[in-house]
Structures are given as structure tokens and as C-alpha cells.
Backbone as a chain_set.jsonl record, in Angstrom:
{"seq": "MTQALSLDPKTTALVQIDLQHSNVARQLAPHPAAQVVQHSVQAANALRAAGGTIVFVRVDVAQLLTLPADKPLRAPGSPPPPAAASELVAEAGVQPGDLVITKHQWGAFYGTALDQQLRRCGIRTIALTGIATNFGVESTARAAFDRGYEIVFVEDAMSSISADAHRFSVEQIFPYVGRVRSTAEFVGAVSAGTTR", "coords": {"N": [[-26.173, 63.765, -34.079], [-23.728, 62.757, -31.802], [-20.572, 61.124, -32.131], [-19.471, 58.141, -30.49], [-17.093, 58.429, -27.923], [-13.718, 57.591, -28.152], [-10.777, 56.68, -26.569], [-7.248, 56.461, -25.954], [-5.916, 55.922, -22.986], [-3.188, 56.068, -22.299], [-2.011, 57.838, -24.053], [-3.243, 60.164, -23.545], [-3.868, 63.29, -22.015], [-5.174, 65.022, -19.238], [-5.841, 68.305, -19.029], [-6.126, 70.736, -16.789], [-7.506, 73.81, -16.26], [-6.649, 76.555, -14.396], [-7.79, 76.052, -11.758], [-7.949, 77.516, -9.268], [-7.727, 79.636, -6.324], [-8.479, 82.331, -6.981], [-10.231, 82.022, -9.116], [-12.059, 79.972, -8.479], [-13.489, 81.148, -6.487], [-15.218, 82.828, -7.766], [-18.5, 83.848, -9.01], [-19.977, 81.719, -11.158], [-21.217, 80.573, -14.375], [-22.641, 78.336, -16.788], [-22.311, 76.395, -14.885], [-21.681, 75.854, -11.454], [-18.723, 76.739, -9.538], [-17.93, 74.762, -7.685], [-18.964, 72.416, -8.833], [-17.482, 72.327, -11.214], [-14.911, 71.853, -10.2], [-15.372, 69.408, -8.85], [-16.167, 67.671, -10.988], [-13.87, 67.822, -12.54], [-12.069, 66.562, -10.848], [-13.187, 63.975, -10.823], [-12.775, 63.245, -13.512], [-9.977, 63.39, -13.592], [-9.214, 61.457, -11.679], [-10.131, 59.102, -12.901], [-8.624, 59.038, -15.302], [-6.004, 59.104, -14.33], [-5.905, 56.674, -12.929], [-6.013, 54.98, -15.085], [-3.599, 55.247, -16.237], [-3.029, 57.592, -17.567], [-1.989, 61.028, -18.202], [-1.878, 63.72, -15.951], [-2.463, 67.13, -15.736], [-2.117, 70.18, -14.113], [-2.869, 73.503, -14.525], [-1.955, 76.716, -13.58], [-2.479, 80.208, -13.165], [-0.288, 82.84, -12.555], [-1.544, 85.325, -11.009], [-0.658, 87.816, -10.16], [1.33, 88.385, -11.929], [0.106, 88.375, -14.335], [-0.324, 89.31, -17.665], [-1.235, 92.59, -18.402], [-2.867, 94.746, -20.474], [-3.904, 97.778, -22.201], [-7.414, 97.864, -22.3], [-10.927, 97.686, -23.102], [-12.565, 96.416, -21.271], [-11.021, 95.508, -18.84], [-9.866, 92.689, -16.919], [-8.808, 93.173, -14.466], [-8.735, 96.153, -12.678], [-6.881, 98.95, -13.863], [-3.949, 99.9, -12.122], [-4.78, 98.82, -9.75], [-4.137, 97.166, -6.608], [-1.845, 94.384, -6.428], [-3.152, 91.034, -6.382], [-3.456, 88.852, -3.489], [-0.924, 86.342, -2.827], [-2.051, 83.837, -2.42], [-4.212, 83.768, -4.123], [-3.361, 82.75, -6.519], [-2.897, 80.121, -6.061], [-3.596, 76.635, -6.418], [-6.748, 75.191, -5.573], [-7.276, 73.157, -2.692], [-9.168, 71.167, -3.0], [-8.955, 70.413, -5.626], [-7.175, 68.347, -5.774], [-4.369, 67.682, -6.327], [-1.879, 65.325, -7.098], [1.091, 63.401, -6.231], [3.339, 63.155, -8.914], [1.645, 64.293, -10.776], [1.61, 66.881, -13.244], [2.411, 70.314, -12.84], [1.837, 73.401, -14.131], [2.833, 76.732, -14.494], [1.497, 79.72, -15.687], [1.488, 82.915, -17.446], [-0.22, 84.213, -19.016], [-3.44, 84.081, -20.698], [-3.628, 81.635, -22.113], [-2.306, 78.261, -21.871], [-0.038, 77.353, -23.195], [1.75, 79.295, -24.274], [4.913, 80.554, -23.543], [5.467, 78.627, -21.606], [6.409, 75.325, -20.381], [4.617, 73.453, -21.249], [3.952, 72.186, -23.783], [6.338, 70.825, -24.38], [6.5, 69.084, -22.156], [4.179, 67.522, -22.529], [4.744, 66.273, -24.985], [7.001, 64.794, -24.315], [5.783, 62.896, -22.752], [4.442, 61.462, -24.616], [1.932, 62.293, -25.483], [-1.031, 62.547, -27.358], [-3.638, 63.323, -27.334], [-5.515, 65.82, -25.721], [-7.59, 66.477, -22.962], [-9.754, 68.96, -21.822], [-10.546, 70.902, -18.966], [-11.898, 73.355, -16.656], [-11.581, 76.844, -15.58], [-11.661, 79.945, -17.022], [-14.221, 79.083, -19.346], [-14.278, 80.542, -21.865], [-11.972, 82.004, -21.735], [-9.196, 81.099, -20.41], [-9.512, 78.302, -21.038], [-10.416, 78.238, -23.738], [-8.356, 79.71, -25.008], [-6.156, 78.035, -24.543], [-7.044, 75.756, -25.905], [-7.127, 76.628, -28.597], [-4.401, 77.021, -29.087], [-3.493, 74.414, -28.678], [-4.756, 73.07, -30.77], [-3.475, 74.313, -32.936], [-1.016, 73.135, -32.613], [-1.433, 70.531, -33.252], [-2.684, 68.692, -31.545], [-5.215, 66.33, -30.639], [-8.389, 67.163, -29.301], [-10.481, 67.068, -26.454], [-13.317, 68.389, -24.993], [-14.456, 68.748, -21.815], [-17.426, 69.383, -21.053], [-19.185, 69.877, -18.811], [-17.379, 70.264, -16.839], [-16.286, 72.702, -16.885], [-16.631, 76.274, -16.83], [-17.921, 79.682, -16.951], [-17.899, 83.329, -16.679], [-20.349, 84.046, -17.449], [-23.347, 82.439, -18.56], [-23.96, 82.695, -21.259], [-21.495, 83.337, -22.45], [-20.038, 80.999, -21.963], [-21.641, 79.157, -23.362], [-21.416, 80.081, -26.015], [-18.713, 79.52, -26.697], [-18.715, 76.714, -26.361], [-20.648, 75.862, -28.186], [-20.157, 77.203, -30.621], [-17.419, 77.372, -31.166], [-15.76, 75.251, -30.042], [-16.705, 72.726, -31.211], [-15.558, 72.803, -33.726], [-12.868, 72.398, -33.411], [-12.481, 70.204, -31.855], [-13.869, 67.597, -29.76], [-16.847, 67.74, -27.961], [-17.837, 66.718, -24.857], [-19.438, 65.1, -22.01], [-18.577, 64.822, -18.488], [-19.202, 62.23, -17.613], [-19.21, 60.84, -20.054], [-16.526, 61.144, -20.804], [-15.182, 59.82, -18.678], [-16.244, 57.265, -19.064], [-15.162, 56.641, -21.585], [-12.449, 56.603, -20.986], [-12.354, 54.456, -19.201], [-13.21, 52.385, -20.9], [-11.107, 52.431, -22.673], [-9.026, 51.28, -21.248], [-9.441, 48.603, -21.431], [-8.633, 47.681, -23.843]], "CA": [[-25.784, 62.761, -33.085], [-22.284, 62.712, -31.636], [-19.939, 59.813, -32.192], [-18.957, 57.663, -29.211], [-15.719, 58.855, -27.675], [-12.746, 56.519, -27.994], [-9.517, 57.251, -26.11], [-6.173, 55.647, -25.413], [-5.492, 56.666, -21.801], [-1.727, 56.241, -22.222], [-1.6, 58.981, -24.88], [-4.192, 61.236, -23.238], [-3.606, 64.117, -20.838], [-6.219, 65.929, -18.78], [-5.248, 69.607, -18.724], [-7.112, 71.451, -15.976], [-7.13, 75.218, -16.345], [-6.875, 77.596, -13.388], [-8.646, 75.673, -10.624], [-7.236, 78.209, -8.196], [-8.61, 80.416, -5.456], [-9.013, 83.529, -7.631], [-11.306, 81.652, -10.038], [-13.075, 79.145, -7.827], [-14.284, 82.045, -5.649], [-16.12, 83.626, -8.609], [-19.824, 83.379, -9.409], [-19.828, 81.196, -12.512], [-22.414, 80.035, -15.033], [-23.844, 77.756, -16.196], [-21.971, 75.408, -13.858], [-20.998, 76.468, -10.311], [-17.308, 76.375, -9.396], [-17.797, 73.489, -6.961], [-19.199, 71.337, -9.796], [-16.33, 72.279, -12.116], [-13.825, 71.17, -9.485], [-15.769, 68.017, -8.599], [-16.113, 66.911, -12.233], [-12.456, 67.744, -12.932], [-11.481, 65.518, -9.996], [-13.663, 62.679, -11.33], [-12.064, 62.972, -14.762], [-8.563, 63.157, -13.277], [-9.071, 60.17, -10.996], [-10.313, 58.029, -13.881], [-7.5, 58.996, -16.231], [-4.808, 58.755, -13.55], [-5.971, 55.231, -12.661], [-5.821, 54.264, -16.347], [-2.236, 55.453, -16.72], [-2.906, 58.828, -18.326], [-1.214, 62.147, -17.657], [-2.71, 64.751, -15.336], [-1.786, 68.422, -15.724], [-2.794, 71.323, -13.506], [-2.33, 74.782, -14.971], [-2.35, 77.842, -12.737], [-1.954, 81.485, -13.639], [0.233, 83.748, -11.529], [-2.373, 86.494, -11.285], [0.105, 89.045, -9.926], [2.186, 88.587, -13.096], [-0.717, 88.255, -15.544], [-0.15, 90.425, -18.588], [-2.358, 93.512, -18.491], [-2.706, 95.749, -21.517], [-5.116, 98.601, -22.294], [-8.592, 97.138, -22.8], [-12.192, 98.314, -22.74], [-13.109, 95.739, -20.092], [-9.941, 94.718, -18.232], [-10.277, 91.807, -15.831], [-8.377, 93.825, -13.233], [-8.673, 97.592, -12.903], [-5.521, 99.491, -13.909], [-3.494, 100.525, -10.891], [-5.254, 98.136, -8.545], [-3.04, 96.438, -5.952], [-1.784, 92.972, -6.844], [-3.902, 90.128, -5.51], [-2.595, 88.072, -2.589], [-0.29, 85.169, -3.444], [-2.954, 82.685, -2.324], [-5.146, 83.792, -5.249], [-2.779, 81.979, -7.621], [-2.682, 78.736, -5.651], [-4.654, 75.669, -6.715], [-7.542, 74.842, -4.399], [-6.965, 71.814, -2.183], [-10.177, 70.235, -3.511], [-8.568, 69.951, -6.972], [-6.588, 67.025, -5.569], [-3.078, 67.435, -6.969], [-1.219, 64.126, -6.58], [2.477, 63.235, -6.665], [3.418, 62.671, -10.29], [0.905, 65.202, -11.652], [2.371, 68.037, -13.7], [1.857, 71.621, -12.509], [2.391, 74.411, -15.04], [2.47, 78.114, -14.17], [1.454, 80.571, -16.874], [1.355, 84.35, -17.193], [-1.175, 84.644, -20.035], [-4.649, 83.263, -20.636], [-3.376, 80.294, -22.632], [-1.339, 77.475, -21.106], [1.127, 76.956, -23.984], [2.706, 80.372, -24.545], [5.864, 80.872, -22.499], [5.545, 77.568, -20.597], [6.966, 74.05, -20.846], [3.524, 72.487, -21.408], [4.079, 71.392, -25.01], [7.492, 69.931, -24.215], [6.155, 68.039, -21.189], [3.21, 66.614, -23.145], [5.407, 65.469, -26.016], [7.859, 63.819, -23.618], [4.905, 61.833, -22.246], [3.814, 60.783, -25.742], [0.516, 62.676, -25.518], [-1.624, 62.921, -28.638], [-4.962, 63.871, -27.063], [-5.7, 66.498, -24.445], [-8.935, 66.79, -22.516], [-9.7, 70.235, -21.116], [-11.537, 71.339, -17.988], [-11.392, 74.508, -15.936], [-12.199, 78.158, -15.468], [-13.017, 80.073, -17.529], [-14.411, 78.446, -20.647], [-13.951, 81.382, -23.018], [-10.696, 82.677, -21.513], [-8.074, 80.162, -20.359], [-9.766, 77.037, -21.725], [-10.44, 78.454, -25.186], [-7.015, 80.106, -25.453], [-5.334, 76.824, -24.543], [-7.541, 74.875, -26.968], [-6.695, 77.133, -29.901], [-2.973, 76.738, -29.211], [-3.35, 72.961, -28.81], [-5.167, 72.749, -32.138], [-2.383, 74.751, -33.805], [0.117, 72.217, -32.414], [-1.791, 69.211, -33.752], [-3.265, 67.786, -30.55], [-6.65, 66.079, -30.623], [-8.91, 67.826, -28.104], [-11.794, 66.737, -25.904], [-13.773, 69.405, -24.055], [-15.353, 68.16, -20.823], [-18.282, 70.573, -20.965], [-19.724, 70.149, -17.48], [-16.244, 70.473, -15.935], [-15.773, 74.041, -17.171], [-17.666, 77.275, -16.711], [-17.424, 81.026, -17.231], [-18.512, 84.406, -15.91], [-21.756, 84.093, -17.859], [-23.782, 81.256, -19.3], [-23.884, 82.983, -22.692], [-20.094, 83.236, -22.869], [-19.726, 79.56, -21.965], [-22.4, 78.503, -24.429], [-20.883, 80.453, -27.321], [-17.506, 78.727, -26.948], [-19.069, 75.293, -26.437], [-21.462, 75.571, -29.366], [-19.719, 77.846, -31.855], [-15.968, 77.268, -31.37], [-15.17, 73.959, -29.695], [-16.974, 71.614, -32.137], [-14.711, 72.918, -34.918], [-11.474, 72.025, -33.122], [-12.403, 68.991, -31.047], [-15.108, 66.903, -29.422], [-17.445, 68.222, -26.719], [-18.464, 65.593, -24.169], [-19.681, 65.27, -20.574], [-17.66, 64.101, -17.596], [-19.556, 60.805, -17.644], [-18.739, 60.278, -21.329], [-15.069, 61.079, -20.753], [-14.812, 58.739, -17.764], [-16.584, 56.008, -19.725], [-14.192, 56.383, -22.655], [-11.18, 56.244, -20.344], [-12.515, 53.095, -18.68], [-13.241, 51.467, -22.045], [-9.768, 52.422, -23.261], [-8.117, 50.429, -20.48], [-9.72, 47.192, -21.717], [-8.196, 47.349, -25.202]], "C": [[-24.269, 62.677, -33.01], [-21.784, 61.278, -31.634], [-19.435, 59.419, -30.81], [-17.483, 58.026, -29.093], [-14.832, 57.646, -27.444], [-11.394, 57.139, -27.66], [-8.524, 56.163, -25.741], [-5.636, 56.401, -24.202], [-3.998, 56.968, -21.764], [-1.234, 57.426, -23.048], [-2.531, 60.179, -24.689], [-3.752, 61.972, -21.983], [-4.852, 64.929, -20.517], [-5.53, 67.218, -18.351], [-6.328, 70.459, -18.063], [-6.667, 72.9, -15.817], [-7.602, 76.011, -15.126], [-7.9, 77.242, -12.311], [-8.002, 76.217, -9.347], [-8.191, 79.155, -7.481], [-9.241, 81.614, -6.16], [-10.187, 83.219, -8.554], [-12.43, 80.879, -9.366], [-13.983, 80.005, -6.941], [-15.313, 82.845, -6.445], [-17.512, 82.997, -8.719], [-19.726, 82.964, -10.872], [-21.161, 80.693, -13.054], [-21.976, 79.378, -16.347], [-23.567, 76.77, -15.062], [-21.258, 76.095, -12.698], [-19.572, 75.93, -10.172], [-17.127, 75.03, -8.702], [-18.013, 72.304, -7.895], [-18.023, 71.201, -10.75], [-15.181, 71.527, -11.454], [-14.159, 69.699, -9.283], [-15.666, 67.169, -9.866], [-14.682, 66.796, -12.75], [-11.748, 66.657, -12.133], [-11.906, 64.135, -10.48], [-12.915, 62.288, -12.604], [-10.604, 62.638, -14.494], [-8.361, 61.801, -12.614], [-9.179, 59.01, -11.975], [-9.104, 57.908, -14.795], [-6.212, 58.613, -15.527], [-4.761, 57.247, -13.311], [-5.711, 54.404, -13.911], [-4.43, 54.496, -16.946], [-2.045, 56.69, -17.576], [-2.138, 59.892, -17.578], [-2.159, 63.228, -17.15], [-1.89, 66.028, -15.228], [-2.687, 69.451, -15.056], [-2.089, 72.58, -13.992], [-2.849, 75.86, -14.038], [-1.764, 79.11, -13.331], [-1.467, 82.287, -12.433], [-0.464, 85.087, -11.754], [-1.644, 87.806, -11.041], [0.972, 89.393, -11.132], [1.414, 88.508, -14.412], [-0.577, 89.512, -16.396], [-1.412, 91.289, -18.616], [-2.014, 94.601, -19.495], [-3.969, 96.605, -21.566], [-6.262, 97.816, -22.934], [-9.853, 97.865, -22.355], [-12.795, 97.708, -21.476], [-12.02, 94.885, -19.444], [-10.473, 93.861, -17.083], [-9.859, 92.36, -14.475], [-8.19, 95.307, -13.521], [-7.231, 98.076, -12.92], [-5.169, 100.177, -12.585], [-3.974, 99.861, -9.617], [-4.107, 97.347, -7.925], [-3.016, 94.984, -6.413], [-2.555, 92.088, -5.87], [-2.948, 89.372, -4.585], [-2.063, 86.82, -3.286], [-1.216, 83.961, -3.444], [-3.935, 82.632, -3.493], [-4.668, 82.917, -6.397], [-2.59, 80.504, -7.289], [-3.879, 77.861, -6.007], [-5.428, 75.344, -5.448], [-7.242, 73.4, -3.993], [-7.911, 70.771, -2.761], [-9.835, 69.711, -4.905], [-7.797, 68.636, -6.912], [-5.306, 66.747, -6.327], [-2.39, 66.26, -6.283], [0.247, 64.104, -6.988], [2.513, 62.616, -8.061], [2.603, 63.495, -11.268], [1.826, 66.351, -12.053], [1.653, 69.316, -13.289], [2.592, 72.658, -13.346], [1.909, 75.788, -14.581], [2.565, 78.961, -15.426], [1.284, 82.026, -16.465], [0.434, 85.012, -18.22], [-2.458, 83.842, -19.842], [-4.365, 81.825, -21.029], [-2.24, 79.595, -21.906], [-0.087, 77.101, -21.89], [2.179, 78.058, -24.089], [3.595, 80.625, -23.328], [5.959, 79.851, -21.385], [6.17, 76.32, -21.218], [5.875, 73.022, -21.132], [3.696, 71.606, -22.635], [5.216, 70.387, -24.887], [7.16, 68.774, -23.269], [5.176, 67.028, -21.792], [3.87, 65.71, -24.175], [6.345, 64.443, -25.397], [7.05, 62.642, -23.081], [4.196, 61.079, -23.37], [2.34, 61.111, -25.908], [0.102, 63.08, -26.923], [-2.979, 63.608, -28.468], [-4.942, 64.615, -25.738], [-7.184, 66.712, -24.203], [-8.833, 68.03, -21.643], [-10.866, 70.404, -20.158], [-11.053, 72.669, -17.43], [-12.212, 75.772, -16.039], [-11.24, 79.192, -16.061], [-13.055, 79.572, -18.974], [-13.871, 79.277, -21.8], [-12.682, 82.209, -22.83], [-9.575, 81.639, -21.56], [-8.291, 78.87, -21.116], [-9.705, 77.237, -23.237], [-9.064, 78.859, -25.721], [-6.089, 78.901, -25.54], [-5.75, 75.89, -25.67], [-7.066, 75.335, -28.338], [-5.211, 76.833, -30.123], [-2.713, 75.243, -29.367], [-3.699, 72.509, -30.218], [-4.059, 73.132, -33.122], [-1.187, 73.807, -33.739], [-0.221, 70.784, -32.777], [-2.296, 68.227, -32.72], [-4.746, 67.568, -30.844], [-7.179, 66.607, -29.286], [-10.289, 67.282, -27.75], [-12.13, 67.823, -24.882], [-14.776, 68.765, -23.101], [-16.292, 69.276, -20.367], [-18.789, 70.879, -19.57], [-18.64, 70.218, -16.414], [-15.531, 71.769, -16.297], [-16.936, 75.014, -17.049], [-17.056, 78.65, -16.917], [-18.146, 82.06, -16.375], [-19.948, 84.673, -16.351], [-22.087, 82.845, -18.656], [-23.676, 81.474, -20.8], [-22.452, 82.851, -23.213], [-19.664, 81.781, -22.957], [-20.373, 78.887, -23.173], [-21.832, 78.83, -25.809], [-19.639, 79.631, -27.647], [-17.845, 77.266, -27.2], [-19.801, 74.958, -27.729], [-20.875, 76.087, -30.672], [-18.223, 77.738, -32.139], [-15.48, 75.832, -31.185], [-15.485, 72.827, -30.674], [-16.123, 71.655, -33.408], [-13.275, 72.476, -34.675], [-11.35, 70.744, -32.307], [-13.774, 68.396, -30.806], [-15.585, 67.37, -28.046], [-18.22, 67.077, -26.08], [-18.667, 65.924, -22.699], [-18.602, 64.54, -19.775], [-17.935, 62.604, -17.657], [-19.063, 60.15, -18.931], [-17.218, 60.152, -21.346], [-14.61, 59.922, -19.867], [-15.109, 57.38, -18.39], [-15.596, 55.652, -20.816], [-12.84, 55.977, -22.098], [-11.248, 54.804, -19.836], [-12.521, 52.067, -19.804], [-11.867, 51.348, -22.679], [-8.787, 51.524, -22.539], [-8.333, 48.945, -20.78], [-9.257, 46.767, -23.107], [-7.08, 46.326, -25.179]], "O": [[-23.6, 62.541, -34.034], [-22.471, 60.354, -31.199], [-19.015, 60.281, -30.039], [-16.728, 57.933, -30.062], [-15.155, 56.776, -26.635], [-10.916, 58.018, -28.377], [-8.902, 55.087, -25.277], [-4.965, 57.42, -24.366], [-3.588, 58.01, -21.252], [-0.159, 57.963, -22.779], [-2.607, 61.075, -25.529], [-3.317, 61.357, -21.009], [-5.506, 65.459, -21.415], [-4.728, 67.219, -17.417], [-7.309, 70.849, -18.696], [-5.584, 73.176, -15.301], [-8.8, 76.12, -14.865], [-8.776, 78.046, -11.994], [-7.574, 75.463, -8.473], [-9.293, 79.438, -7.951], [-10.424, 81.888, -5.957], [-11.052, 84.071, -8.754], [-13.607, 81.102, -9.649], [-15.124, 79.626, -6.675], [-16.192, 83.475, -5.856], [-17.682, 81.79, -8.547], [-19.419, 83.792, -11.73], [-22.099, 80.425, -12.303], [-21.014, 79.84, -16.96], [-24.489, 76.358, -14.358], [-20.316, 76.853, -12.929], [-19.256, 74.829, -10.621], [-16.264, 74.244, -9.091], [-17.326, 71.29, -7.771], [-17.608, 70.087, -11.066], [-14.553, 70.668, -12.074], [-13.315, 68.834, -9.52], [-15.132, 66.061, -9.821], [-14.319, 65.776, -13.336], [-10.925, 65.918, -12.674], [-11.083, 63.222, -10.543], [-12.479, 61.147, -12.754], [-10.053, 61.715, -15.095], [-7.428, 61.076, -12.959], [-8.416, 58.047, -11.894], [-8.613, 56.806, -15.037], [-5.407, 57.866, -16.082], [-3.716, 56.617, -13.47], [-5.248, 53.267, -13.823], [-4.125, 54.001, -18.031], [-1.018, 56.833, -18.241], [-1.692, 59.676, -16.451], [-3.115, 63.604, -17.828], [-0.776, 66.024, -14.703], [-3.865, 69.576, -15.39], [-0.87, 72.705, -13.885], [-4.042, 75.912, -13.74], [-0.687, 79.09, -13.926], [-2.161, 82.392, -11.422], [-0.033, 85.887, -12.584], [-1.98, 88.816, -11.66], [1.313, 90.558, -11.339], [2.013, 88.567, -15.486], [-0.699, 90.633, -15.9], [-2.516, 90.785, -18.825], [-0.998, 95.285, -19.372], [-5.002, 96.205, -21.03], [-6.092, 97.186, -23.977], [-9.847, 98.575, -21.349], [-13.457, 98.401, -20.703], [-12.093, 93.657, -19.496], [-11.4, 94.251, -16.373], [-10.479, 92.056, -13.456], [-7.552, 95.672, -14.509], [-6.433, 97.658, -12.081], [-5.966, 100.919, -12.012], [-3.616, 100.289, -8.52], [-3.203, 96.906, -8.634], [-4.057, 94.421, -6.752], [-2.602, 92.367, -4.672], [-1.756, 89.268, -4.877], [-2.68, 86.307, -4.219], [-1.173, 83.146, -4.366], [-4.44, 81.558, -3.821], [-5.479, 82.4, -7.165], [-2.169, 79.724, -8.143], [-5.029, 78.291, -5.909], [-4.842, 75.232, -4.371], [-6.989, 72.54, -4.838], [-7.516, 69.627, -2.987], [-10.362, 68.681, -5.324], [-7.768, 67.89, -7.891], [-5.165, 65.676, -6.918], [-2.321, 66.197, -5.055], [0.616, 64.721, -7.987], [1.79, 61.66, -8.342], [2.835, 63.416, -12.474], [2.712, 66.743, -11.294], [0.428, 69.398, -13.378], [3.815, 72.777, -13.277], [0.723, 75.983, -14.312], [3.568, 78.934, -16.139], [0.981, 82.338, -15.314], [0.334, 86.238, -18.274], [-2.55, 83.02, -18.93], [-4.811, 80.896, -20.355], [-1.327, 80.239, -21.391], [0.855, 76.574, -21.299], [3.375, 77.78, -24.0], [3.103, 80.877, -22.228], [6.48, 80.163, -20.315], [6.425, 76.269, -22.421], [6.172, 71.833, -21.247], [3.592, 70.384, -22.528], [5.061, 69.223, -25.256], [7.497, 67.623, -23.547], [5.323, 65.822, -21.591], [3.584, 64.514, -24.23], [6.466, 63.331, -25.911], [7.561, 61.528, -22.968], [3.429, 60.154, -23.102], [1.578, 60.291, -26.42], [0.789, 63.852, -27.592], [-3.417, 64.37, -29.33], [-4.417, 64.11, -24.745], [-7.934, 67.078, -25.108], [-7.927, 68.139, -20.817], [-12.013, 70.095, -20.483], [-9.922, 73.075, -17.696], [-13.351, 75.781, -16.507], [-10.097, 79.284, -15.615], [-12.068, 79.632, -19.708], [-13.097, 78.782, -22.618], [-12.352, 83.031, -23.685], [-9.061, 81.334, -22.636], [-7.373, 78.375, -21.77], [-9.021, 76.49, -23.937], [-8.656, 78.391, -26.784], [-5.328, 78.763, -26.498], [-4.894, 75.293, -26.323], [-6.645, 74.515, -29.155], [-4.812, 76.438, -31.218], [-1.812, 74.845, -30.105], [-3.014, 71.661, -30.792], [-3.741, 72.367, -34.032], [-0.429, 73.694, -34.702], [0.622, 69.9, -32.625], [-2.334, 67.027, -32.992], [-5.45, 68.495, -31.245], [-6.501, 66.51, -28.264], [-11.139, 67.066, -28.614], [-11.318, 68.136, -24.011], [-15.829, 68.293, -23.53], [-15.996, 70.013, -19.426], [-18.82, 72.045, -19.178], [-18.941, 70.229, -15.22], [-14.335, 71.924, -16.053], [-18.097, 74.617, -17.155], [-15.839, 78.788, -17.043], [-18.903, 81.716, -15.468], [-20.672, 85.433, -15.708], [-21.234, 82.272, -19.334], [-23.342, 80.548, -21.54], [-22.231, 82.313, -24.298], [-19.002, 81.379, -23.914], [-19.723, 78.143, -23.907], [-21.772, 77.959, -26.678], [-19.52, 79.102, -28.751], [-17.33, 76.652, -28.135], [-19.594, 73.889, -28.303], [-21.072, 75.475, -31.721], [-17.803, 77.995, -33.267], [-14.855, 75.267, -32.083], [-14.597, 72.021, -30.951], [-15.986, 70.64, -34.091], [-12.541, 72.207, -35.626], [-10.244, 70.25, -32.089], [-14.72, 68.656, -31.55], [-14.813, 67.391, -27.087], [-19.145, 66.531, -26.681], [-18.131, 66.913, -22.199], [-17.827, 63.751, -20.317], [-17.005, 61.802, -17.743], [-18.554, 59.029, -18.902], [-16.682, 59.164, -21.846], [-13.749, 59.136, -20.263], [-14.315, 56.448, -18.26], [-15.226, 54.487, -20.962], [-12.161, 55.116, -22.659], [-10.31, 54.028, -20.023], [-11.912, 51.004, -19.683], [-11.499, 50.281, -23.17], [-7.82, 51.052, -23.137], [-7.497, 48.116, -20.42], [-9.466, 45.622, -23.507], [-6.586, 45.927, -26.234]]}, "num_chains": 1, "name": "protein.A"}
């Protein structure tokens, strides 16, 4: 049985990974991309209203590091994707005052100002949503754990290229570095945190 989630919205940031055209257009499992975006918006709206910090992370896919691999995400020598592929989808609902971070790796911390921005805002807890669970979300989570952030994984606001890949991260990795909860549980904890 999982413990009830308790959060202080003022020291919590929602970090949304790669809700951009190149990812939202993919066939995802177990949760479709539209649900991932919708639940991320619900989580962001709740935390924003409670005074928390909202972060959108996007990857510049044309500049994404590509090294020799058995299963590269992009075929070697293929033309760079259009610039629009790296843009956040309008449905993600970026608002004035939200932070937008551009990365060039899977993880959102390496080579970006994310850690500095979070610390300037007094953030101690990050909640993660986005695409894909076992790529950008997991890479960011591991780096956040190394930096001492408490982590909440909003499970039904993330998805991957296969249900098995998503499930492995959610069941075998995430419980060791943070707390796995639903969008409803996260929103409820944020709302309860505002009444303290």
C-alpha cells in the first residue's frame, strides 16, 4: 500500500519532458499521447494555481546527440527533422512565467540551466510527466536523484514506445528513486498542500 502523497506546492516543480510535435505524433503505450498531454495540463494547472513552478523541457531534435548504436532513434545519415518537430505542442499550454528549457540529450539536466533555475526557485521536489518514460523521463529522474531532489512520477501523464518499456521503468526503477502516483493523486496532494 502506497503512502498518501504530501507536497508543498511552493517548493515543488512540475517538469514536463518533450511534449513536442516529434513525440506527440508517435504511437505510444500504454497511454496515448493525447492523454499524456491532457494529464500534464491538469497537473500543471493545479500546481500553477497553488504557486508552484512549471517547467517545459524540449529537445532540439536536429541537435540531438547521435552516436553509434544497435537501434538508433534516427537512422544515420537521415536528413534533420523540420524545426517544428522540436516545438512544444500548443495543447501543452505554456503560460507566461513558465520555464522552458532546451536540451540536446535525453536528460534535462546535462548541459542546461535546469538545476540552477530550480534552485533559484527554492525547489526541493520535482514531479515528472512526458514522453518517453524510459528515455527522457528516466534520464532526467536519475540526474534529479543524483542532485538530491525528491521525485514524484505522474504515471498516467507519461508513456513510451511500448507498454513493456513504460512498465519496466514504472515498476522496476522509479519506486527506488521516488514516488509513483496518478494525476488525480498529484492534483489532490497539490490542493491539500495549499490549505496548510
